[in-house]
C-alpha positions as CSV (number, residue, x, y, z in Angstrom):
1,M,-30.1,-3.5,-53.9
2,T,-32.0,-3.0,-57.1
3,T,-30.7,-4.2,-60.5
4,F,-30.4,-0.6,-61.6
5,S,-28.1,0.2,-58.6
6,R,-26.1,-3.0,-59.3
7,I,-25.7,-2.0,-62.9
8,V,-24.4,1.4,-61.8
9,S,-22.0,-0.4,-59.5
10,V,-20.8,-2.6,-62.4
11,V,-20.3,0.4,-64.6
12,A,-18.4,2.1,-61.7
13,A,-16.3,-0.9,-61.1
14,L,-15.3,-0.9,-64.7
15,G,-13.6,2.3,-64.0
16,V,-13.4,5.7,-65.7
17,V,-12.6,5.0,-69.3
18,I,-9.2,6.4,-70.0
19,G,-7.2,6.8,-73.1
20,L,-5.8,3.6,-74.6
21,A,-2.1,3.1,-75.4
22,G,-0.6,5.0,-78.4
23,P,-0.5,3.7,-81.9
24,A,0.3,0.0,-82.1
25,S,3.3,-1.4,-83.8
26,A,2.7,-2.9,-87.3
27,A,3.4,-6.3,-85.9
28,N,0.9,-6.1,-83.0
29,E,-1.8,-4.6,-85.3
30,A,-1.4,-7.4,-87.8
31,A,-1.6,-9.9,-85.0
32,A,-4.9,-8.7,-83.5
33,T,-7.5,-6.4,-84.9
34,Y,-11.1,-5.9,-84.0
35,Y,-12.8,-6.8,-87.2
36,K,-10.7,-9.9,-88.0
37,D,-9.9,-11.3,-84.6
38,V,-12.0,-9.8,-81.7
39,L,-15.4,-9.3,-83.3
40,P,-16.0,-13.0,-83.8
41,I,-15.4,-13.5,-80.0
42,V,-17.7,-10.6,-79.1
43,Q,-20.4,-11.9,-81.4
44,E,-20.3,-15.4,-80.0
45,N,-19.9,-14.5,-76.3
46,C,-21.0,-10.9,-75.7
47,Q,-23.5,-9.5,-78.1
48,T,-26.3,-11.7,-77.0
49,C,-26.8,-9.4,-74.1
50,H,-24.6,-6.4,-75.1
51,R,-26.8,-4.8,-77.7
52,P,-29.4,-2.0,-77.6
53,S,-32.3,-4.5,-77.7
54,G,-30.3,-7.1,-75.9
55,H,-31.5,-10.5,-74.7
56,N,-33.5,-9.6,-71.6
57,I,-32.7,-12.5,-69.4
58,S,-35.7,-12.2,-67.0
59,G,-35.0,-8.6,-66.2
60,L,-31.3,-8.6,-66.6
61,V,-30.1,-6.3,-69.5
62,A,-26.5,-5.4,-70.2
63,P,-25.6,-1.7,-69.4
64,M,-23.8,-1.0,-72.7
65,S,-23.8,-2.2,-76.3
66,F,-20.9,-3.9,-78.1
67,M,-22.4,-4.0,-81.5
68,T,-19.9,-1.8,-83.3
69,Y,-16.2,-1.0,-83.1
70,E,-17.2,2.5,-82.0
71,E,-19.3,1.2,-79.1
72,T,-16.8,-1.3,-78.1
73,R,-13.4,0.5,-78.2
74,P,-14.0,2.9,-75.2
75,W,-14.6,-0.2,-73.1
76,A,-11.6,-2.1,-74.4
77,R,-9.4,-1.9,-71.1
78,A,-12.4,-2.8,-69.0
79,I,-13.3,-5.7,-71.3
80,A,-9.6,-6.9,-70.9
81,R,-9.8,-6.8,-67.1
82,K,-13.1,-8.6,-67.0
83,V,-12.1,-11.4,-69.4
84,E,-8.6,-11.9,-67.8
85,S,-10.2,-12.3,-64.4
86,R,-12.9,-14.5,-66.0
87,E,-15.8,-12.5,-64.6
88,M,-17.1,-12.1,-68.2
89,P,-18.8,-13.9,-69.8
90,P,-20.7,-14.7,-66.5
91,W,-20.5,-18.3,-65.4
92,F,-20.5,-18.9,-61.6
93,A,-20.1,-22.7,-61.4
94,S,-16.6,-24.1,-60.9
95,E,-17.5,-27.8,-61.4
96,P,-18.3,-29.9,-63.3
97,K,-16.9,-28.7,-66.6
98,G,-18.3,-29.4,-70.1
99,V,-21.6,-31.0,-69.0
100,F,-23.9,-27.9,-69.3
101,E,-25.2,-26.9,-72.7
102,N,-25.3,-23.1,-71.7
103,E,-21.8,-23.0,-70.1
104,R,-20.2,-19.7,-70.8
105,G,-16.5,-18.9,-70.9
106,L,-13.6,-18.0,-73.1
107,T,-10.7,-20.2,-74.1
108,D,-7.2,-19.2,-73.0
109,A,-6.6,-18.4,-76.8
110,E,-9.5,-16.1,-77.0
111,I,-8.5,-14.2,-73.8
112,D,-5.0,-13.8,-75.2
113,T,-6.4,-12.4,-78.4
114,I,-8.4,-9.8,-76.5
115,L,-5.5,-8.9,-74.3
116,T,-3.1,-8.6,-77.3
117,W,-5.6,-6.4,-79.1
118,V,-5.9,-4.0,-76.1
119,D,-2.1,-3.9,-75.6
120,A,-1.8,-3.0,-79.3
121,G,-4.1,0.0,-78.9
122,A,-7.4,-1.8,-79.8
123,P,-6.9,-1.2,-83.6
124,A,-10.0,-1.6,-85.8
125,G,-8.2,-3.3,-88.7
126,D,-9.9,-4.0,-92.1
127,R,-13.8,-3.8,-91.9
128,A,-13.9,-6.2,-94.9
129,A,-12.5,-8.9,-92.6
130,A,-15.5,-8.8,-90.2
131,P,-17.8,-11.9,-90.0
132,P,-21.4,-11.5,-91.1
133,A,-23.6,-9.9,-88.5
134,P,-25.6,-12.4,-86.5
135,V,-29.4,-12.7,-86.9
136,W,-31.1,-12.5,-83.6
137,P,-34.1,-14.7,-83.0
138,E,-35.8,-11.9,-81.0
139,D,-35.8,-9.7,-84.0
140,L,-37.5,-12.4,-86.1
141,H,-40.0,-13.6,-83.5
142,D,-41.5,-10.5,-81.9
143,G,-39.0,-10.6,-79.0
144,W,-39.3,-14.3,-78.3
145,S,-36.0,-16.0,-77.8
146,H,-36.8,-19.6,-78.8
147,G,-39.0,-18.9,-81.9
148,T,-42.6,-17.9,-82.3
149,P,-44.8,-19.7,-79.8
150,D,-47.7,-21.9,-80.8
151,F,-49.8,-20.3,-78.2
152,V,-49.4,-17.6,-75.6
153,V,-51.2,-17.1,-72.2
154,R,-50.9,-13.9,-70.5
155,M,-52.2,-12.1,-67.4
156,E,-55.6,-10.7,-68.2
157,E,-54.7,-7.1,-67.1
158,P,-51.4,-5.3,-66.6
159,F,-50.6,-5.0,-62.9
160,V,-49.4,-1.6,-61.6
161,V,-46.6,-1.6,-59.1
162,P,-47.1,1.8,-57.4
163,D,-44.5,4.3,-56.6
164,D,-44.5,3.6,-52.8
165,A,-44.0,-0.2,-53.3
166,F,-40.8,-1.9,-52.1
167,D,-41.7,-5.6,-52.1
168,I,-44.9,-7.3,-53.5
169,N,-45.6,-10.9,-53.8
170,I,-48.8,-11.7,-55.8
171,S,-50.4,-14.4,-57.8
172,F,-52.8,-14.4,-60.7
173,D,-54.8,-17.3,-62.0
174,V,-55.7,-17.4,-65.6
175,R,-57.9,-20.0,-67.2
176,I,-56.6,-21.1,-70.5
177,P,-59.4,-20.5,-73.1
178,E,-60.6,-23.6,-75.0
179,D,-60.1,-21.8,-78.3
180,V,-56.4,-21.6,-77.3
181,V,-56.1,-25.2,-76.1
182,P,-59.1,-27.0,-77.5
183,E,-57.8,-30.5,-76.5
184,D,-55.0,-31.9,-74.3
185,V,-51.7,-31.0,-75.8
186,W,-48.1,-31.9,-75.2
187,V,-45.6,-29.0,-75.1
188,R,-41.8,-29.2,-75.8
189,G,-40.9,-25.9,-74.2
190,W,-42.1,-22.6,-72.8
191,E,-40.7,-19.2,-72.5
192,L,-41.5,-16.8,-69.5
193,R,-41.7,-13.1,-70.0
194,T,-42.3,-10.7,-67.2
195,G,-43.9,-8.1,-69.3
196,A,-42.2,-5.3,-67.4
197,E,-39.8,-2.6,-68.5
198,G,-36.8,-2.2,-66.4
199,S,-35.6,-4.3,-63.4
200,G,-38.3,-4.3,-60.8
201,V,-39.2,-8.1,-61.1
202,H,-37.4,-10.1,-58.5
203,H,-38.8,-13.3,-60.0
204,M,-41.6,-14.9,-62.0
205,C,-42.8,-18.4,-61.5
206,A,-45.5,-20.2,-63.7
207,F,-47.7,-23.1,-62.7
208,V,-50.1,-25.1,-64.7
209,R,-52.8,-27.3,-63.3
210,P,-56.1,-28.9,-64.3
211,E,-59.3,-27.0,-63.5
212,D,-60.0,-27.5,-59.8
213,G,-62.4,-24.8,-58.8
214,K,-59.7,-23.0,-56.7
215,V,-58.8,-19.4,-57.2
216,I,-55.2,-18.5,-56.4
217,T,-55.2,-14.8,-57.1
218,G,-54.2,-12.1,-54.8
219,A,-51.3,-10.9,-52.6
220,N,-49.2,-13.4,-50.7
221,K,-51.1,-16.4,-52.3
222,S,-49.2,-19.2,-53.8
223,A,-49.9,-22.3,-56.0
224,V,-46.8,-24.2,-54.8
225,A,-48.8,-26.8,-52.8
226,L,-50.9,-27.7,-55.9
227,G,-47.8,-28.7,-58.0
228,G,-47.5,-28.2,-61.7
229,L,-44.5,-25.9,-61.6
230,L,-43.4,-25.1,-65.2
231,S,-40.3,-23.1,-64.1
232,C,-39.2,-19.9,-62.5
233,V,-37.0,-17.1,-63.8
234,A,-35.1,-14.5,-61.9
235,E,-32.4,-12.1,-63.2
236,G,-30.3,-14.3,-65.4
237,G,-32.5,-17.4,-65.2
238,E,-33.7,-18.7,-68.5
239,S,-36.6,-20.9,-69.6
240,G,-35.9,-23.1,-72.7
241,M,-36.7,-26.0,-74.9
242,L,-36.8,-29.7,-73.8
243,P,-34.7,-32.5,-75.4
244,D,-36.4,-34.6,-78.0
245,G,-38.9,-37.1,-76.5
246,Y,-39.5,-34.9,-73.5
247,G,-42.7,-32.9,-72.9
248,L,-45.2,-31.5,-70.5
249,L,-49.0,-32.2,-70.8
250,V,-51.3,-29.2,-70.8
251,E,-54.8,-30.4,-70.4
252,K,-57.9,-28.7,-72.0
253,G,-59.4,-26.2,-69.5
254,S,-56.2,-25.9,-67.4
255,V,-55.3,-23.0,-65.2
256,L,-52.0,-21.1,-65.6
257,N,-50.9,-19.3,-62.4
258,F,-48.5,-16.5,-62.5
259,N,-46.5,-15.9,-59.2
260,M,-44.9,-12.5,-59.3
261,H,-42.4,-11.0,-57.0
262,F,-41.7,-7.3,-57.5
263,N,-39.0,-5.4,-55.8
264,K,-37.8,-1.9,-56.1
265,E,-36.8,1.2,-54.3
266,P,-39.9,3.2,-53.5
267,G,-40.2,6.8,-54.7
268,P,-41.9,9.2,-57.0
269,G,-41.6,8.0,-60.6
270,T,-40.7,4.5,-59.8
271,S,-44.1,3.0,-60.7
272,F,-44.2,0.5,-63.5
273,T,-46.6,-2.1,-65.0
274,S,-46.2,-5.8,-65.7
275,Q,-48.4,-8.1,-67.8
276,A,-46.5,-11.4,-67.7
277,E,-46.9,-14.1,-70.3
278,V,-45.9,-17.6,-71.1
279,G,-45.3,-18.8,-74.7
280,F,-45.8,-22.5,-75.3
281,F,-44.2,-24.6,-78.0
282,V,-46.3,-27.7,-79.1
283,E,-44.7,-31.1,-79.5
284,D,-46.3,-33.1,-82.3
285,R,-43.8,-36.0,-82.1
286,P,-44.3,-38.8,-79.6
287,V,-43.4,-37.9,-76.1
288,A,-41.7,-40.7,-74.0
289,H,-40.9,-38.6,-70.8
290,Q,-43.1,-36.3,-68.8
291,V,-41.1,-33.5,-67.2
292,I,-41.5,-32.5,-63.6
293,T,-40.0,-29.3,-62.1
294,D,-39.6,-29.6,-58.3
295,T,-37.4,-28.3,-55.6
296,L,-35.4,-29.4,-52.6
297,G,-36.2,-26.8,-50.0
298,N,-35.7,-25.8,-46.5
299,N,-37.9,-23.2,-44.9
300,G,-37.0,-23.9,-41.2
301,F,-33.7,-22.2,-41.0
302,E,-32.5,-19.1,-39.2
303,I,-29.3,-17.3,-40.3
304,P,-27.7,-15.6,-37.3
305,P,-26.5,-12.0,-37.6
306,N,-22.9,-11.2,-38.7
307,H,-21.9,-14.7,-39.7
308,P,-19.4,-14.9,-42.5
309,R,-20.4,-18.3,-43.9
310,Y,-23.6,-19.9,-42.5
311,R,-24.6,-23.2,-44.2
312,V,-28.2,-24.3,-44.8
313,G,-28.7,-27.8,-46.2
314,M,-31.6,-29.9,-47.6
315,A,-31.8,-33.5,-49.1
316,R,-34.1,-36.0,-50.7
317,T,-33.7,-39.8,-51.4
318,L,-35.1,-40.9,-54.7
319,E,-37.8,-43.5,-54.8
320,K,-37.4,-44.0,-58.6
321,D,-34.7,-43.6,-61.3
322,I,-34.7,-40.0,-62.7
323,L,-33.2,-38.2,-65.6
324,V,-32.2,-34.7,-64.6
325,L,-32.5,-31.9,-67.2
326,N,-31.4,-28.9,-65.3
327,L,-30.6,-27.4,-61.9
328,W,-31.4,-24.0,-60.6
329,P,-30.2,-22.7,-57.2
330,H,-32.2,-19.9,-55.8
331,A,-31.6,-17.7,-52.8
332,H,-31.4,-13.9,-51.9
333,L,-29.1,-11.2,-50.9
334,R,-26.9,-13.0,-48.3
335,A,-26.3,-16.1,-50.4
336,I,-22.7,-16.6,-51.6
337,A,-22.4,-20.2,-52.6
338,S,-24.4,-23.3,-53.5
339,R,-23.7,-26.9,-54.2
340,Y,-25.6,-30.1,-55.3
341,T,-24.2,-33.6,-54.5
342,A,-25.4,-37.0,-55.3
343,Y,-24.8,-39.9,-52.9
344,Y,-25.3,-43.2,-54.8
345,P,-26.7,-46.5,-53.5
346,D,-23.3,-48.1,-54.1
347,G,-21.6,-45.7,-51.6
348,T,-19.9,-43.5,-54.2
349,E,-20.7,-39.8,-54.6
350,E,-20.7,-37.2,-57.3
351,L,-20.6,-33.4,-57.4
352,L,-23.5,-32.4,-59.6
353,L,-22.9,-28.6,-59.3
354,D,-20.6,-26.3,-57.3
355,V,-21.3,-22.6,-57.4
356,P,-18.7,-21.0,-55.2
357,H,-19.7,-17.5,-56.3
358,Y,-23.4,-17.4,-56.2
359,D,-24.9,-14.1,-57.3
360,Q,-28.5,-13.2,-56.6
361,G,-28.3,-10.7,-59.3
362,W,-27.5,-13.2,-62.0
363,Q,-29.2,-16.6,-61.3
364,V,-28.0,-19.1,-63.9
365,T,-30.1,-22.1,-65.0
366,Y,-27.6,-25.0,-65.4
367,K,-28.9,-27.1,-68.3
368,Y,-27.4,-30.5,-68.9
369,R,-26.2,-31.3,-72.5
370,E,-27.5,-34.8,-72.0
371,P,-30.1,-35.8,-69.3
372,K,-28.3,-37.0,-66.1
373,L,-29.3,-40.4,-64.7
374,L,-29.7,-40.7,-61.0
375,P,-30.8,-44.2,-59.8
376,K,-33.4,-45.1,-57.3
377,G,-31.9,-44.8,-53.8
378,T,-29.7,-41.8,-54.6
379,R,-29.6,-39.1,-52.0
380,I,-29.4,-35.6,-53.4
381,E,-28.0,-33.1,-51.0
382,A,-28.0,-29.4,-51.7
383,S,-26.4,-26.6,-49.6
384,F,-26.4,-22.9,-49.5
385,W,-23.9,-20.7,-47.8
386,Y,-24.8,-17.2,-46.5
387,D,-22.7,-14.1,-45.6
388,S,-24.7,-12.0,-43.1
389,T,-21.8,-9.7,-42.0
390,E,-22.1,-5.9,-41.9
391,E,-19.7,-5.5,-44.8
392,R,-22.0,-7.5,-47.1
393,G,-25.0,-5.8,-45.7
394,V,-23.7,-2.5,-46.7
395,R,-23.0,-3.7,-50.3
396,R,-26.3,-5.6,-50.7
397,G,-28.7,-3.4,-48.7
398,F,-29.7,-5.6,-45.7
399,N,-29.6,-5.2,-41.9
400,A,-26.6,-7.4,-40.7
401,D,-27.7,-7.0,-37.0
402,R,-30.9,-9.1,-37.3
403,S,-31.3,-12.8,-37.8
404,V,-33.3,-13.9,-40.9
405,G,-35.3,-16.9,-42.0
406,F,-37.1,-18.1,-45.0
407,G,-39.5,-15.5,-46.4
408,Q,-40.9,-14.1,-49.6
409,R,-39.5,-10.6,-49.3
410,T,-36.2,-9.8,-50.9
411,N,-34.7,-8.9,-47.5
412,D,-35.8,-12.4,-46.2
413,E,-33.9,-15.4,-47.4
414,M,-34.6,-18.6,-49.4
415,A,-32.8,-21.9,-49.9
416,L,-34.4,-23.5,-52.9
417,A,-32.6,-26.1,-55.1
418,F,-34.7,-26.5,-58.1
419,L,-34.4,-29.4,-60.5
420,S,-36.2,-30.5,-63.6
421,Y,-36.4,-34.2,-64.3
422,T,-38.4,-37.1,-65.5
423,E,-39.2,-40.3,-63.6
424,L,-38.4,-43.6,-65.3
425,D,-40.8,-46.5,-64.8
426,D,-40.1,-49.5,-62.6
427,A,-39.3,-51.7,-65.6
428,S,-36.2,-49.6,-66.4
429,T,-35.1,-49.0,-62.8
430,T,-31.4,-49.6,-62.1
431,N,-29.0,-49.2,-59.2
432,D,-26.2,-48.3,-61.6
433,Q,-25.6,-44.6,-62.4
434,D,-23.7,-45.5,-65.6
């Protein structure tokens, strides 16, 4: 199912907008109004995406704007339903709580405020009580979310996804010019942009490697085996900045590889272009930790037809202490849940991430507030669960009567548990996760 069709489904699920309740009582109106009570919540939790030029999270754009009272009020009852069920703002992890810096969610008090406002007839209140309008970084930095990059590397030419295309996997090598990176440089972050209008990019991965004489350009080619993964983004996935003291070395003469997966419904007028780019942010301060992005993966599975909850697992035992910066589970249409668990050398275990409602259409990158120490000898296990039943096949657009294994196409499956981390040297190795 394309993102466009998913958006249509979301809008349909919100229901036909019907008239709100009649005039509110004076007591209710005084208790909750849009400008004084609701707008601060909307600004903090909704407007990042729900605006005309909203934050394009790797191809995921909100289907309506909530920038003004006039735009928001028609959706008031739908908003109330979504926040009461905690479907919005979107956050698919149930555990752990409070450890990820990008955790989304409303407090009970904020939900009560919205419900009270809607029950009162969604009154506007006094416009003078409104908080100042936020200033969006994308408006200040030519669409970049993390500020203006120090240098940008983009695909040399736009790639045209033709009308008749359904699924395309293709890679593009770009050698970073020496006038852009004249010497080895540490970077403290990067931002991936697909350079495509609309929703036809399934995912984008970027790899950086020293010049090696190889050319990884063309359909169904991949730089995975060469290492150097910066990060991947899919709908909902976000790149970002590293903590202080962390960085990644980009050597003079390096090659940046763009791995692009396009997916759309074929047909007249569906063609689009993509000229992906990566913006880099240079670190001038000392770097103590070099960051590695890697994955626990399993490409030897086969999901049987019409199975309601089929599990695929993978694991790795650490040979060094590591500090984990983020986790990103990635799978396709049949995936319904994901989990990371750490089994420590002392026999204890810890749930690192539980995503009981995984959504391929909104793939969150779970970023730790503070780097998470996992000692040498820890076994990291990751699991994905898949629903291959006919009911889900109808909703998600796949054939429930065939088995499926690992593959690059959207209608194939994946089981990739990404993590970004840094290795600690042997002098600081410990067997104590505290």
